[in-house]
C-alpha positions in Angstrom: 69.2 117.4 35.8 73.1 117.0 35.8 74.6 114.2 35.9 77.8 113.5 37.2 80.7 112.7 34.7 83.0 109.9 34.7 86.2 112.3 35.8 84.1 113.1 38.6 83.1 109.7 39.5 86.4 108.1 38.7 88.3 110.9 41.4 85.6 110.4 44.1 86.2 106.7 44.3 89.7 107.1 44.5 89.2 109.2 47.4 86.5 106.4 48.9 89.4 103.7 48.4 92.1 106.0 49.7 91.0 107.0 53.1 89.4 103.0 53.4 92.2 101.1 51.8 94.2 100.8 55.3 90.9 99.8 57.5 90.4 97.3 54.3 93.9 95.9 54.9 92.9 95.0 58.6 88.9 94.5 59.0 88.0 93.2 55.5 86.4 89.3 56.6 87.4 86.0 54.9 84.2 86.2 53.0 84.9 89.3 51.0 88.4 87.9 49.4 86.1 84.5 48.8 83.2 86.9 46.6 86.7 88.5 44.8 88.0 84.8 43.7 84.4 84.1 42.5 83.7 86.9 40.7 87.7 87.2 39.1 87.4 83.2 38.1 88.7 82.5 34.5 86.3 81.0 32.1 87.0 78.0 31.1 89.2 77.1 28.3 88.1 76.5 24.4 89.9 74.9 21.7 91.6 77.3 19.4 89.9 75.4 16.3 86.6 76.1 17.7 84.6 78.4 15.8 83.7 81.6 17.2 80.4 81.3 17.4 81.3 78.4 19.6 84.1 80.4 21.7 80.6 83.6 22.4 77.4 81.6 22.0 74.8 84.6 21.7 72.1 84.3 25.5 68.6 84.5 24.3 67.7 87.3 26.5 71.0 89.1 27.1 69.5 92.1 26.1 66.5 92.4 28.0 68.7 91.9 31.2 70.4 95.1 30.3 69.7 97.6 32.7 67.7 100.6 31.3 69.9 103.5 31.3 67.8 105.4 33.6 68.4 102.6 36.1 72.1 103.3 35.5 71.8 106.9 35.9 69.9 106.5 39.2 72.5 103.7 40.5 75.4 106.2 39.6 73.7 108.8 41.8 73.0 106.6 44.8 76.6 106.0 43.9 77.7 109.1 44.6 75.1 110.2 47.9 76.3 106.3 49.1 80.1 107.8 49.2 79.1 111.0 51.1 77.7 108.8 53.8 80.6 106.7 54.0 83.0 109.4 54.3 81.1 110.9 57.2 81.3 107.4 59.1 77.4 106.0 58.2 77.9 103.5 57.6 74.3 102.2 57.6 73.1 104.6 55.6 76.1 104.0 52.5 75.3 100.3 52.9 71.8 101.1 51.6 72.2 103.3 48.9 75.3 100.3 47.6 72.9 97.3 47.7 70.2 99.8 45.7 72.8 101.0 43.0 73.9 97.5 43.0 70.4 96.0 42.3 69.8 98.9 39.6 72.8 98.2 37.7 74.1 94.7 38.3 77.2 94.8 35.7 79.0 97.3 37.7 80.8 95.6 40.1 82.1 98.6 41.4 78.7 99.2 43.5 78.8 95.6 44.8 82.4 95.7 46.1 81.7 99.2 47.6 78.7 97.9 49.3 81.1 94.9 51.1 83.4 97.8 52.0 80.0 99.8 54.4 79.1 96.8 55.1 82.9 95.7 56.7 82.8 99.4 58.5 79.5 99.0 59.7 79.9 95.9 61.4 83.5 96.9 63.0 82.0 100.7 64.3 78.8 98.2 66.0 81.7 95.9 68.0 83.9 99.0 68.5 80.1 100.5 70.9 79.7 96.7 72.3 83.3 96.7 73.6 83.2 100.1 75.2 79.2 98.3 77.1 81.3 95.7 77.9 83.5 97.9 79.6 80.9 100.2 81.3 78.9 97.5 82.3 76.2 97.7 79.8 75.4 93.8 78.6 72.1 94.7 77.1 73.7 97.5 75.2 76.2 95.4 73.7 74.4 92.5 73.1 71.8 94.8 71.0 75.2 96.7 69.1 76.5 92.9 68.8 72.6 91.5 67.1 72.8 94.6 65.1 76.3 93.1 63.8 75.2 89.9 63.3 72.3 90.9 61.5 74.0 93.2 58.9 76.8 90.5 58.5 75.7 86.8 59.5 78.8 85.3 58.7 81.0 88.2 60.6 83.6 85.4 62.5 84.4 88.8 64.8 80.9 89.5 66.0 80.1 85.8 67.1 83.4 85.5 69.1 82.4 88.8 70.9 78.4 87.8 71.4 79.9 84.1 73.0 82.4 86.4 75.5 79.6 87.8 76.7 77.5 85.8 77.4 80.6 83.6 79.0 81.0 87.1 80.8 76.9 86.9 82.1 77.9 83.1 83.7 80.7 84.2 85.7 80.3 85.2 89.2 81.5 89.4 89.4 84.8 89.6 90.5 86.3 92.7 92.4 89.3 94.2 93.5 89.2 92.6 97.0 88.9 88.7 96.8 88.7 88.8 101.1 86.4 91.8 102.4 86.0 92.6 106.3 82.2 92.5 107.6 79.9 95.6 107.0 80.2 96.2 110.4 78.9 100.4 109.6 75.4 98.6 108.2 75.5 96.5 111.4 73.8 99.4 113.4 70.6 100.9 112.3 68.1 103.2 113.7 64.9 102.2 114.3 63.3 106.0 115.4 59.5 106.9 114.8 57.9 108.0 111.4 55.8 111.0 112.6 56.9 114.5 111.8 57.3 117.2 114.6 58.0 120.9 114.5 60.3 122.6 117.3 60.7 126.0 118.3 63.7 125.6 121.2 65.3 128.3 122.7 68.3 126.3 125.5 71.4 125.4 125.9 73.1 122.7 122.9 72.5 119.5 124.8 69.0 120.0 125.8 68.2 120.8 122.0 69.7 117.7 120.9 67.7 115.2 124.0 64.3 117.3 123.3 65.1 116.2 118.7 66.1 113.1 119.6 63.4 111.5 122.3 60.7 113.1 119.5 61.4 110.1 117.9 62.1 107.3 120.3 65.8 107.8 120.4 67.9 108.1 123.9 71.1 110.1 123.6 74.5 110.1 125.2 76.2 113.3 125.3 80.2 113.2 125.7 81.9 115.7 127.8 83.0 117.7 124.4 79.6 118.9 123.8 79.4 122.6 125.8 75.7 123.8 128.0 76.0 126.8 125.9 72.9 128.5 123.7 71.1 128.0 121.3 67.8 128.3 119.1 66.5 125.4 116.9 63.0 126.6 114.6 61.7 124.1 112.2 58.2 122.7 111.1 57.0 119.2 110.3 60.0 117.7 109.7 60.9 114.0 109.6 63.6 112.4 111.9 66.8 112.7 109.7 65.4 116.7 108.6 65.1 117.6 112.1 68.2 115.5 113.0 70.9 117.2 110.9 69.1 121.0 111.6 69.7 119.9 115.5 73.5 119.3 114.2 73.6 122.2 112.4 73.1 124.9 115.2 74.2 122.8 117.7 77.5 122.1 115.9 77.5 117.7 116.8 76.8 115.0 115.4 75.7 111.3 116.8 77.0 107.9 116.3 74.4 104.9 116.8 74.9 103.1 119.0 71.9 100.1 118.8 68.1 100.7 117.2 67.4 103.5 119.8 70.6 104.7 121.4 72.9 107.4 120.0 75.9 109.0 121.4 76.5 112.9 121.1 80.1 114.9 120.0 81.1 117.7 119.9 81.6 118.4 115.8 85.4 118.0 115.3 88.2 116.7 113.5 89.2 114.3 116.3 85.9 113.4 117.5 85.2 112.5 114.3 87.8 110.2 114.5 87.2 108.8 118.0 83.9 108.0 117.5 83.4 106.8 113.8 83.4 103.3 113.3 86.6 102.0 111.5 86.4 98.9 108.4 89.5 97.0 108.5 89.7 95.8 105.2 92.7 93.7 103.5 93.1 94.2 99.5 95.3 92.0 97.5 96.9 93.3 94.9 99.1 90.2 93.0 101.8 91.0 90.6 102.6 94.6 91.6 106.1 95.4 92.2 106.9 97.3 95.9 107.0 100.5 93.8 103.5 99.8 92.7 102.5 98.9 96.3 103.8 102.1 97.6 101.8 104.3 94.7 98.8 102.5 95.9 99.5 103.1 99.6 100.8 106.6 99.2 97.1 107.3 97.0 95.2 105.7 100.2 97.1 108.1 102.8 97.1 111.3 101.0 93.7 111.4 98.5 91.9 109.4 101.1 92.8 110.5 104.3 93.1 107.0 105.6 95.6 106.4 108.4 96.4 103.1 108.5 97.9 101.7 104.9 100.0 99.0 105.8 101.9 97.5 102.7 102.7 93.4 103.1 105.3 92.6 100.4 105.2 88.9 101.5 101.5 88.5 100.7 101.0 91.2 98.3 98.1 92.7 100.0 97.5 96.2 101.4 95.6 96.6 104.4 93.4 99.8 105.1 92.1 101.7 108.5 89.1 103.9 107.3 85.3 104.8 107.7 83.1 103.1 105.2 82.5 105.1 103.1 86.5 106.6 102.3 87.2 102.4 101.8 84.2 102.2 99.1 85.0 105.0 97.4 88.9 104.2 97.4 87.9 100.4 96.4 85.8 101.8 93.3 88.9 104.0 92.2 91.5 101.1 92.9 89.0 98.9 90.7 88.9 101.4 87.8 92.8 101.5 88.1 93.2 97.5 88.1 90.6 96.7 84.6 93.8 97.7 82.8 94.7 101.2 80.7 94.3 100.8 76.5 96.3 98.6 74.9 98.5 99.6 71.3 99.8 96.0 69.1 102.3 98.3 67.2 103.0 96.3 63.3 107.0 97.1 62.9 108.2 96.1 59.4 112.2 97.1 58.3 112.6 96.7 55.3 116.5 96.7 54.8 118.1 97.7 50.7 121.0 97.7 50.1 123.1 98.2 46.3 126.4 97.8 44.9 127.3 98.0 41.8 131.4 98.2 39.9 132.3 99.0 36.9 135.4 98.8 34.7 135.3 100.0 31.0 138.0 101.0 28.5 141.9 100.2 27.7 144.9 101.6 29.3 147.3 102.5 26.9 151.2 101.5 27.4 151.9 104.3 30.2 156.6 103.8 30.1 158.6 103.1 26.9 162.2 101.9 26.5 164.6 103.1 24.1 168.1 101.0 23.4 170.8 101.1 21.4 171.0 98.1 19.3 174.6 97.4 18.8 175.4 97.7 22.5 172.0 94.9 23.6 173.7 92.6 20.8 177.4 93.2 22.3 176.0 92.8 26.4 174.2 89.3 25.1 176.9 88.2 23.3 179.5 88.9 26.2 177.1 88.0 29.0 176.6 84.2 26.9 179.9 83.7 25.5 180.2 80.2 26.2 177.0 79.8 24.3 178.0 81.5 21.2 181.1 79.1 21.7 178.7 76.3 21.0 176.6 77.4 18.7 179.4 78.4 16.6 181.6 74.8 17.0 178.6 73.0 16.2 178.1 74.6 12.8 174.6 76.4 13.5 175.7 79.8 12.7 178.9 81.4 11.0 181.1 83.3 13.7 180.3 86.6 12.0 176.7 86.3 11.9 175.3 88.2 15.3 171.5 87.8 14.1 171.5 84.5 13.5 173.5 83.3 17.0 170.8 85.9 18.7 167.8 84.4 17.1 169.3 81.3 18.7 169.4 82.0 21.7 166.0 82.9 22.5 165.0 80.4 20.8 166.7 78.0 22.5 165.5 79.4 26.1 169.1 80.0 27.6 168.8 83.6 26.9 165.9 85.9 28.1 165.6 89.5 28.0 163.4 92.8 28.8 164.1 94.1 26.0 162.3 91.8 23.9 159.4 90.9 26.0 156.8 93.9 25.0 158.3 94.2 21.0 160.7 96.6 19.2 160.2 99.4 17.2 163.4 100.2 15.4 164.5 103.3 13.3 168.3 104.3 12.4 171.0 102.2 11.1 174.4 100.8 11.9 176.2 101.7 14.8 173.4 103.9 15.9 170.4 101.7 15.4 168.1 102.0 18.4 164.9 100.3 19.2 161.6 101.2 21.1 159.9 98.8 23.2 156.9 100.4 25.3 155.2 99.0 28.4 152.5 96.3 28.6 148.4 97.8 27.1 145.9 96.7 29.2 141.7 95.9 28.7 139.0 96.2 31.0 135.3 95.4 30.2 134.0 94.0 34.0 131.1 94.4 35.2 129.9 93.4 39.3 126.4 94.4 41.1 125.3 93.2 44.2 121.5 94.0 45.8 120.6 92.2 49.3 117.1 92.9 50.5 115.1 92.0 54.0 112.6 92.0 55.6 111.9 92.2 59.4 107.7 91.9 60.5 107.5 92.6 64.4 104.5 93.3 66.6 104.8 95.1 70.2 101.7 94.9 72.6 102.4 97.9 75.0 100.2 99.8 76.9 99.0 103.1 77.3 102.3 105.0 78.4 104.5 102.4 78.0 107.5 102.2 76.4 108.7 99.3 74.0 112.5 98.8 72.7 113.2 96.8 69.8 116.7 96.2 68.8 118.0 94.8 66.5 121.7 93.7 65.5 124.4 91.9 67.3 126.3 93.0 71.0 130.2 93.8 70.1 132.5 92.9 72.6 135.0 95.8 73.7 138.1 95.5 76.1 137.6 98.2 78.8 140.4 97.6 81.2 142.8 94.5 82.2 144.3 93.8 85.5 146.2 91.2 87.3 145.5 89.9 90.3 149.6 88.1 90.9 152.9 89.3 91.1 155.9 88.4 89.2 158.1 87.9 92.2 156.1 85.4 94.2 158.3 84.0 97.9 159.8 80.8 97.5 157.3 78.4 99.7 158.4 74.9 99.3 155.5 72.8 98.4 153.7 75.6 97.8 155.2 77.9 95.4 157.9 75.9 94.8 158.1 71.9 93.6 159.7 70.6 96.9 161.2 67.2 96.8 159.7 66.4 93.6 162.2 66.7 90.0 158.6 66.4 87.7 157.3 69.3 88.9 160.2 71.6 89.0 159.9 71.9 85.5 156.4 73.1 85.4 156.7 75.2 87.9 159.9 76.8 86.2 157.9 77.6 83.2 155.8 79.1 85.2 157.5 81.9 86.9 157.6 85.3 86.2 154.1 84.8 83.5 151.7 87.3 85.2 148.1 86.0 83.8 146.5 89.4 82.6 142.4 89.5 82.9 140.7 92.0 81.0 137.1 93.3 81.1 134.6 93.7 78.0 131.7 96.0 78.2 129.5 94.7 75.3 128.1 97.9 72.8 125.1 97.2 70.8 125.6 97.5 67.2 122.5 97.9 64.5 119.1 99.3 65.7 117.9 100.6 68.6 114.1 101.6 68.1 112.3 102.4 71.7 108.8 104.1 71.0 105.6 105.0 73.4 102.2 105.2 72.5 99.2 107.0 74.2 95.9 106.9 73.0 94.2 109.9 72.5 90.5 110.7 73.1 89.6 111.1 69.4 90.8 107.2 69.1 93.9 108.5 67.8 97.6 107.1 68.8 100.2 109.5 69.5 103.5 108.0 68.7 107.0 108.9 70.8 110.5 107.6 68.6 113.7 107.3 69.2 115.7 105.7 66.5 119.4 105.3 67.2 122.1 103.8 65.0 125.3 102.4 66.3 128.1 100.8 63.5 131.9 100.2 63.6 133.8 103.4 62.0 136.7 101.4 60.8 139.4 103.1 62.9 140.6 102.3 66.8 142.5 104.5 69.2 144.4 102.9 71.8 143.2 99.9 70.2 139.1 100.3 71.3 137.2 101.0 68.1 135.3 104.1 67.5 131.9 104.2 66.8 129.8 105.9 63.9 126.3 107.0 65.5 122.8 108.2 63.4 119.5 109.3 66.0 116.3 110.3 65.0 113.7 111.1 68.0 109.9 112.8 67.2 106.5 112.8 68.1 104.1 111.9 65.5 99.6 111.0 65.6 98.3 108.6 63.6 94.7 107.3 63.4 93.8 103.9 64.1 95.4 101.8 61.7 97.2 104.1 59.6 101.1 103.4 59.1 104.2 106.0 60.1 107.2 105.8 57.4 110.9 106.7 59.2 113.6 106.3 56.2 116.5 107.1 56.5 120.4 106.6 54.1 122.1 104.9 56.0 125.3 104.7 53.4 125.7 106.4 49.9 129.0 106.1 48.1 130.3 106.6 45.0 134.2 107.0 43.2 135.8 107.1 40.1 139.5 106.5 38.8 140.8 106.9 34.9 143.8 105.3 34.5 145.3 107.3 30.7 147.1 108.9 28.9 147.4 112.6 30.2 146.1 114.8 27.5 144.7 112.0 25.6 142.3 110.9 28.5 140.6 114.5 28.2 140.2 115.1 23.9 136.3 114.5 23.4 136.0 111.7 21.5 139.2 109.7 23.1 138.2 109.9 26.8 135.5 106.9 26.2 138.6 105.0 25.6 140.5 105.6 28.6 140.2 103.4 31.3 137.3 104.4 33.9 136.7 102.8 37.0 133.5 103.4 38.7 131.7 102.1 42.3 128.8 103.2 43.6 127.2 101.6 46.9 124.4 103.1 48.8 122.3 100.8 51.9 118.3 102.6 52.8 116.6 101.2 55.5 112.3 101.8 55.5 111.1 101.9 58.7 107.3 101.0 59.0 104.8 101.7 62.0 101.1 100.5 62.3 99.3 101.3 65.5 95.8 99.4 66.4 94.4 100.1 69.4 93.2 96.1 70.5 91.2 97.5 73.7 89.8 100.7 74.8 88.9 101.9 78.2 89.4 105.6 78.4 86.9 107.5 75.9 83.9 105.6 78.7 85.1 107.6 81.4 85.1 110.9 79.1 82.5 113.8 79.0 82.2 115.2 75.5 84.2 118.0 74.7 82.0 121.5 74.6 83.0 124.9 73.0 82.6 127.6 75.5 82.3 131.2 73.2 81.9 134.5 75.0 79.0 136.6 73.8 79.9 139.9 72.8 78.8 142.9 75.0 76.4 144.8 73.2 77.7 148.5 71.9 
């Protein structure tokens, strides 16, 4: 016997957990997490100075409690078989094998945890089966499925709640769409023919054939003038009333309407006579909560599909008054009841995650960009001539000799009375005598700066939609945009004393004069939605999958404007995706991503290898991402109970 290797066991285990991870998040019972917490609880602390034997005591019989190698191999084989059953949806059989594997190898927690997963899947499948049986009206089947679910998991709260709801349904009186129904007039008149059987071989006119057949069973007939005395033939043996009356109606092209237990009226078979003699039932169907267009759709259904001549809508009472034969009204009530019971219900769990990052890094040295050259003698003479009075005071006070130019300049600069841009950044002297010159460089700066910012935002929302219903989710703000401005007043107002002028009151004249010539402008503003607008439509398919129609639009201000109106940046996405119930679909959009780099340095020097890292570099990076996760959950099924199983029809090939 070939045993599975550890790699195949690990791969199969990963596949099983990957397939069921989305369902585990929704269907896991609270006691599973309690078991996980119990099994992962930390052991009691042991003093650090305790001896090694005290920290790890040896239990007697520990070797005997270990599973045998044969049991471990048997448990691994059962685990593989149970995993295959689990992937095919046979959860109860998989649960049995998981439990047996856990008994054979109690030290392996994977067997026990896999059994809990299979247990929850089996209970969930039984609850869904019970819900479908409940919608079909099969209370016994629903009760049996819920009882089986509680046998598998006696502590399951969902199964207990569904069982309570099933008991509540049994205690309620059955409700119908029609809370007020008219008396059943068609069943109030019933024929009571004799139960004898007769044979007929008649060759006569239509009137006599019908009269003889009905008279044989004790029924008197009244002929309408539409029944002509044309010849007909009837041959039937050993027939009861129903068969004989039906055969007579077919050969004579007539029908009858009962008047009482032993009398009928017979008329020619035509749509006009049917409408004239067939009893009509008048019924008021109350449809509260429907809109006017929905009431009109129900009235159109009654007239066009069920051929009801009268179907009047009472909008004030929210009712529909119909007049038609009983069979047509019964079929209409059955159809309307199935429509009013409700459609599939889907809960969309929408998570919007916004991530924004911005960083700025400015590193390097910016060397002097300008250099100024000066003649030392010319600058000295310019400073001395501009401050001649101060020079005389220095000489008269004896601080410097008349010919000591450097001492006089030093005293002027040290006193702060004289300032020159030549001495602000330092000097580099070269030359001598009258041609002595100075070179003054510009300022040099060093940068070592880092700025970074991150923001994360999570919005978790839920939308409950009907099958085929569209839901809209908006995140953002409404921005006012002025579309136009108008004024209802004119600057040239006629002079009407007491109305447009102050009249005899002098204090009002100054107030009115300040208002003359000012025309108020009334703006018209239109609000534009900025941010994210998500429209989605959920359609439940026959295989319990959900088809999502996603329409995503994002709007933002671009920063520019035309005629004082801002320019908007719009991004849109639309598509259709089909996912399983409980699975998630992810829509990702990069909203913004920008990178800029500025270099400041000396031309040529910044391009030399080894020197370009010294040059000042200002780098800015920013990006913003939007992550939308949509998870549909079907919370109500109504359509699967009315579907027939799908069949595949293949054409057999013809023999050559």
